[in-house]
C-alpha positions in Angstrom: 0.0 0.1 0.2 1.0 3.1 -1.1 1.0 6.4 1.6 -0.7 8.7 -0.3 -3.4 6.3 -1.2 -3.9 5.1 2.7 -5.3 8.9 3.4 -8.3 7.9 1.3 -8.8 5.4 4.2 -9.4 8.1 6.6 -12.5 10.4 5.9 -11.9 12.9 8.6 -8.7 14.0 6.7 -11.2 15.8 4.3 -11.9 18.3 6.5 -8.9 18.7 8.6 -5.3 18.2 9.5 -5.0 15.8 12.3 -1.6 15.9 14.6 -3.0 14.7 17.9 -1.9 11.0 17.0 0.2 10.9 20.2 -3.4 10.6 22.3 -5.5 8.8 19.7 -4.7 7.9 16.1 -7.4 7.9 13.7 -9.4 4.6 12.4 -9.0 3.5 8.6 -12.3 2.1 7.2 -11.1 -1.4 6.9 -11.0 -1.6 10.6 -14.0 0.2 10.9 -15.7 -2.7 8.7 -13.9 -5.5 10.3 -15.8 -4.5 14.0 -19.0 -3.8 11.9 -18.7 -7.3 10.1 -18.4 -8.7 13.9 -21.4 -7.0 14.9 -23.7 -8.0 11.8 -22.3 -11.2 10.8 -21.0 -13.5 13.2 -21.8 -11.5 17.0 -21.1 -14.3 19.7 -19.3 -14.9 22.9 -15.8 -16.4 22.1 -14.5 -19.5 23.9 -17.7 -20.8 25.0 -20.0 -22.1 22.6 -20.1 -24.4 19.1 -22.4 -23.1 17.4 -21.3 -21.5 14.1 -21.1 -18.0 15.0 -19.3 -18.8 18.3 -16.8 -20.8 16.4 -16.1 -18.0 14.0 -16.0 -15.4 16.2 -13.8 -17.2 18.5 -11.3 -17.9 15.7 -11.1 -14.0 14.7 -10.1 -13.3 18.2 -7.6 -15.9 18.5 -6.3 -14.8 15.1 -6.4 -11.1 16.2 -3.8 -12.2 19.3 -1.4 -13.6 16.9 -1.3 -10.9 14.4 -0.4 -8.4 17.4 2.0 -11.2 18.7 3.8 -11.2 15.4 4.1 -7.4 14.7 6.1 -7.2 17.8 8.1 -10.7 17.3 6.4 -11.9 20.1 5.0 -15.0 19.1 6.8 -17.0 21.8 5.3 -15.0 24.4 1.7 -14.8 25.9 -0.3 -11.7 24.2 -3.3 -10.4 26.1 -5.6 -8.0 25.1 -6.5 -5.3 27.8 -8.5 -2.0 27.4 -5.4 0.1 27.1 -1.7 0.7 28.3 -3.0 1.7 31.9 -4.6 -1.6 32.5 -1.8 -3.7 30.9 0.7 -1.6 33.5 -1.4 -1.9 36.2 -1.6 -6.0 35.8 1.9 -6.0 35.9 2.0 -3.9 39.2 -0.8 -5.7 40.7 0.2 -9.2 39.6 3.9 -9.1 40.4 4.7 -11.0 43.7 6.5 -7.8 45.5 8.1 -8.1 48.6 9.2 -5.4 50.8 12.6 -4.2 49.9 12.1 -4.8 46.3 13.2 -1.7 44.2 11.3 -0.5 41.0 13.8 2.0 38.8 11.6 4.2 36.4 12.1 7.8 34.8 10.8 11.1 35.2 9.7 10.8 31.5 7.3 8.5 31.9 3.6 9.2 31.0 1.4 9.1 34.4 0.1 5.3 33.6 4.0 4.4 34.1 4.4 6.3 36.9 1.5 6.1 39.5 1.3 2.6 39.5 5.0 2.8 41.1 4.0 5.4 43.3 1.0 3.5 44.8 3.2 0.4 45.6 5.9 2.6 47.1 3.3 4.9 49.1 1.8 1.4 50.4 5.5 0.4 51.7 5.9 -2.3 49.4 8.6 -1.3 47.1 11.3 1.4 46.9 11.2 3.3 44.2 14.1 5.1 42.1 13.0 7.5 39.8 15.9 8.6 37.3 15.7 12.0 36.0 16.5 12.8 32.3 17.9 15.7 30.4 15.8 18.6 29.7 15.7 17.3 26.1 14.5 13.9 27.0 17.6 12.1 26.7 19.1 9.7 29.4 22.4 8.1 28.9 22.4 4.5 29.7 25.2 5.0 32.2 22.2 6.4 34.1 20.6 3.1 34.5 23.8 1.4 35.0 23.9 3.4 38.6 20.1 3.0 39.5 19.9 -0.7 38.9 21.5 -3.1 41.5 20.6 -6.5 42.7 17.8 -5.3 44.8 15.9 -4.2 41.3 13.1 -6.2 40.9 11.7 -4.4 38.0 12.7 -1.5 35.6 9.7 -0.1 33.7 10.5 2.3 30.8 8.9 4.1 28.0 10.6 3.4 24.7 9.7 6.9 23.3 8.5 10.1 25.4 4.8 10.8 24.6 5.9 14.6 25.3 9.6 14.9 23.8 9.6 11.9 21.1 12.8 11.1 22.6 13.8 7.4 22.2 15.4 5.7 25.2 18.0 2.9 24.5 15.9 -0.1 25.8 18.0 -2.9 24.5 20.9 -1.4 26.4 18.8 -1.1 29.5 17.8 -4.9 29.0 21.1 -6.2 29.1 21.9 -4.1 32.6 18.4 -5.9 34.0 19.6 -9.2 32.9 23.1 -8.6 34.8 21.2 -8.1 38.0 18.3 -10.5 37.8 15.7 -7.7 37.4 12.8 -8.0 35.0 11.8 -5.3 32.4 9.2 -3.4 31.1 8.8 -1.7 28.0 5.8 1.2 27.8 5.4 0.8 23.9 2.5 3.1 23.5 4.4 5.5 21.5 6.8 3.0 19.7 4.6 0.1 18.4 2.4 2.2 16.3 5.2 4.4 14.8 8.4 2.1 14.6 9.7 -1.3 14.1 9.6 -3.0 17.8 10.9 -6.4 18.0 10.3 -7.6 22.0 12.8 -10.8 21.7 15.7 -8.3 20.5 15.0 -6.1 22.8 15.2 -8.6 25.7 12.3 -7.1 27.6 9.7 -9.3 30.0 6.8 -7.0 29.6 5.5 -4.6 26.5 2.5 -2.6 27.0 0.8 -0.7 24.5 -2.9 0.9 23.2 -4.7 -0.1 20.2 -6.2 3.4 19.9 -2.9 5.0 19.2 -1.8 2.4 15.9 -5.2 3.0 14.0 -7.3 0.3 16.0 -10.6 1.0 18.2 -10.5 2.5 21.4 -10.9 0.4 24.5 -8.2 -1.9 23.0 -4.8 -2.6 24.6 -2.2 -5.1 24.9 0.2 -6.7 27.6 2.8 -8.9 26.1 4.7 -11.2 28.4 7.8 -13.5 27.6 6.7 -15.7 30.2 3.0 -15.9 32.3 5.2 -14.2 35.2 2.2 -12.7 37.1 -1.2 -13.2 38.8 -4.1 -13.1 36.8 -6.0 -9.6 38.0 -9.2 -10.9 37.4 -10.7 -14.2 37.9 -14.0 -15.5 36.7 -15.7 -16.7 33.4 -13.5 -17.9 30.6 -10.2 -18.0 32.2 -10.8 -21.2 34.1 -10.6 -25.0 33.1 -11.8 -26.6 35.9 -13.5 -25.8 39.1 -14.9 -27.4 42.1 -16.2 -26.3 45.5 -13.0 -25.3 46.9 -10.4 -24.8 44.2 -10.0 -23.9 40.6 -7.3 -24.6 37.8 -6.7 -21.8 35.5 -6.3 -22.1 31.6 -3.0 -21.4 30.0 -2.4 -19.1 27.5 -3.9 -15.6 27.2 -7.2 -17.0 28.4 -5.9 -17.1 31.7 -5.7 -13.2 32.0 -8.9 -12.5 30.2 -11.7 -12.9 32.6 -15.2 -12.4 31.6 -16.5 -11.2 28.0 -13.8 -9.1 26.1 -14.3 -6.4 23.7 -14.6 -8.9 20.7 -15.3 -6.9 18.1 -12.8 -4.3 19.1 -10.1 -7.1 19.4 -10.8 -8.1 16.1 -10.7 -4.5 15.0 -6.8 -4.5 16.3 -6.0 -7.6 14.5 -7.2 -5.6 11.3 -5.2 -2.8 12.3 -2.2 -4.8 12.5 -3.1 -6.0 9.1 -3.6 -2.5 7.4 0.1 -1.3 9.5 1.8 -4.6 7.9 1.0 -3.8 4.4 2.5 -0.6 4.4 5.5 -1.8 6.3 6.5 -0.3 9.9 10.2 0.6 8.4 8.4 2.8 6.1 5.9 4.4 8.5 9.0 5.5 10.7 10.8 6.7 7.7 8.1 8.9 6.4 7.2 10.2 10.1 11.1 10.7 10.7 11.3 12.9 7.5 8.0 15.0 8.4 9.3 15.2 12.1 13.0 16.9 10.8 10.8 19.4 8.7 8.8 20.1 11.8 11.5 20.3 14.3 13.6 22.7 11.8 10.6 24.7 10.8 9.5 25.4 14.2 13.0 26.3 15.7 13.5 28.8 12.9 10.1 30.6 14.1 10.9 33.9 16.4 9.4 33.2 19.9 9.0 29.8 19.3 10.7 27.0 21.7 10.8 23.6 21.0 11.5 20.8 23.5 13.1 17.3 23.0 16.1 16.1 21.1 16.9 17.8 17.8 18.4 14.9 15.8 15.5 13.0 14.0 17.1 9.2 14.6 16.8 9.8 18.3 13.0 10.9 18.5 9.6 9.9 17.1 7.2 12.0 15.3 6.1 14.0 18.6 6.9 17.4 18.8 6.2 19.7 21.6 6.5 24.0 21.7 5.5 26.9 23.1 4.7 30.5 21.9 6.3 33.1 23.9 3.3 35.0 25.8 0.5 32.8 24.8 -1.2 29.9 26.9 -0.7 26.5 25.1 -4.2 26.1 25.0 -4.8 29.2 23.1 -2.5 28.2 20.7 -4.2 24.9 20.0 -7.6 26.7 19.7 -5.9 29.1 17.1 -4.8 26.2 15.4 -8.0 24.6 14.9 -10.3 27.5 14.2 -7.6 29.3 11.9 -6.2 26.3 10.2 -8.4 23.4 10.9 -5.2 21.8 12.8 -6.2 19.2 15.9 -3.0 19.5 18.5 -3.1 18.7 22.1 -1.9 21.4 24.6 -1.5 21.0 28.2 0.9 18.8 30.5 0.3 15.3 28.5 -0.5 13.3 31.8 3.5 13.9 32.3 3.3 16.6 35.0 6.4 15.9 36.8 8.1 16.4 33.6 6.4 19.7 32.9 8.2 20.7 36.4 11.3 19.7 35.5 10.9 21.5 31.7 9.7 24.4 33.7 6.6 24.7 31.3 4.1 25.7 33.9 0.9 25.7 31.4 2.6 22.5 29.8 3.1 22.7 26.0 1.5 22.4 22.8 1.9 19.0 21.2 1.9 18.3 17.4 2.4 14.6 16.8 2.4 12.5 13.2 1.1 9.3 12.1 1.2 7.9 8.2 -1.4 9.7 7.1 0.5 12.8 7.7 2.0 14.6 4.6 4.2 17.9 4.1 1.4 19.7 3.2 0.2 19.2 6.8 3.6 20.4 8.4 3.7 23.4 6.4 0.4 24.4 7.1 1.3 23.9 10.7 4.4 26.3 10.2 2.7 28.8 8.4 0.2 29.2 11.1 2.1 28.9 14.2 4.4 31.6 12.2 1.1 33.6 12.2 0.2 33.3 15.7 3.8 34.0 16.7 3.3 37.4 15.2 0.5 38.2 17.2 2.5 38.3 20.6 
């Protein structure tokens, strides 16, 4: 599939320029159709019935798990469908058998979803928490992890790419350090999996968490991939048991053990179709396309008087997430003007990263423009032209 042809699958792009992809991506027509086909042609529960509709639904839902696993090179692990990255990370936090004195290492770059679960465990007296502070451009040298990770470290939890600064963290090096000390490694891939090739086996992580709604999939879909089934199920109940008697139950193996109750079947099948869509284009092509546009955006914004760009300036160390501010204007005002004047959708505020905002000294947050495969040079040019016009107003 050619990228210029893909734009036709996103009807919203006829009327606006969408650059809020770090929050939620648009959903292409084939994915919407896949969800609709489930609802209209074979709606049934999965893993329970033997009638024809249940058989078709179960097979397609299982296939979706396999497709997602294949996208990230995780065929040998366990791929669990969740509602989002937040739920996936909390499943790990609540499912690991932490003991008093265990240490968790994370960073100040993290989205609240990969920060609050560890703060809660710390405040409950269950773990010790070490937080690594990044440089203000969002980079963290791997030596910082050598210093922070020791034999008391039970888990290291790090975003592969920042949802504010776009900076890419050296997760493969971190995985090697974790292995030396016997620590487990969780990668928050919410911003990396939708935009670049990710190989969990090559990284060497134990957990990878990401969201379907950021990778062209339906809302309410997410993924927890595990190298081994190393955590307790968060929920117990229907669908996750193999046998039950009056005082004992035996859990199923595989992903079913972690998906108690009726899941979002149509959305899960839609996520599998989103993976098909991404693979038809190729994640390497997606990454290359977005990197070129990111370079244009960063260079263009940096040249505008009164505009401050945050994050690393080198394209190969970042994804297509660009945060900036304009002197004298609140980020919400800038976002509103971009919408009203040019039909450009961006995010403004703290981006669920309040500790990072304080480190950056941006009291009101930033404006964040984030790309996906359907953005093009015209979108970037229009953003730059409008930001320059806004900057002249101050």
